[in-house]
N, C-alpha and C positions, 0 to 999 in steps of 0.2 A: 758872744760867749755867755754862758750861764753861771750861776753861783757855784754849782758843783764843779765846773771846770776851773774856777778860781781857787778851789781848795786842792787842786792836784788830781791826778787820775785815781780812779777806783782800781784797787788791786784785785786781780783774779789769780789765785794761787793754784797753779797746775803742776807744781814741782812734784816729781816722782811719778807722774801719770804719763802713759804712752798714748800716742795718737790712736784714735781721734779725740780722746778725752779733753785735751787742752782746748781744742776748737769748740767742742760741745759746751764746755764751761764758759768760754768767752761768748758764745752765741746766746746762752741763757742770760748772761750779764748784760749783753747788748740789748736784748729784748726788753729788759727792765730799765734800761738807762734812758736818760733824757737826750734829745737831739743835741749834738755838740759836746756831749760828755766824753771824756777820755777814759779809756780802760787800758790797764797795763796787765798783761798776762805774763806770769812768771813760769818758765818752762825749763825742764831738764832734758826733754826728748828732742834730739837734733832735728827730727822731722818737722817739729812745730815751726822752725824758722822758715820753712817753705809753705806749710799748710796754713798758718795764720794769715800771712799776707795774701795768699790766694783766696781764702775765705773772705777777707776784707774787700778785696777787689770785686768778687762775685756779688757781695751784698751791698756794694756802693759806699762802704765806709772808707775812711782815709787812714792809710798807714802813716803814723807820725814818726816812728823811729824804732830802731832795734839797738839794744845795748847788751853786749856779750860780757858777762862777768865770769869769774872763776868757777862759780857753782851753778849758775843758771843764766838763761837769757831772758831779758825783759823786752816784750814787744808791746808797743803802745799804738792803739787805734783810736780814732775819733768817730763816734757814732754819727751816722748820716742824719740829716734832717728828714722828718717825715714829709712825704709828698701828699698832696690832697688826694690822689688816687689810691693811696695805701692806708688811709686813716680808717680805723675801725668804727669811729663814731658817726660816719656818714653813710647814708644809704646809697643805693645805686643811682647813677647819674640819670637825669631825666632824658628821655629820647629827643 
């Protein structure tokens, strides 16, 4: 676990936005997040309860949990660790 994870999840506020905007905002935040960091997206669009977990599965992130409140849903995902094959700082593999 990293220091950012110790401070709690980063909040991605997508309340009032319709899909696919909550997933797009979450994807942008995940791209900038450190591996192991947790992101919580706040949503009011009911479709996000299906779309966010599906996005996390497709991208290899971990769905931590979903909390349904009276005004919004909070969905938390943990950003997957980078794999050596996906690192931007490495050149192509030697033959």
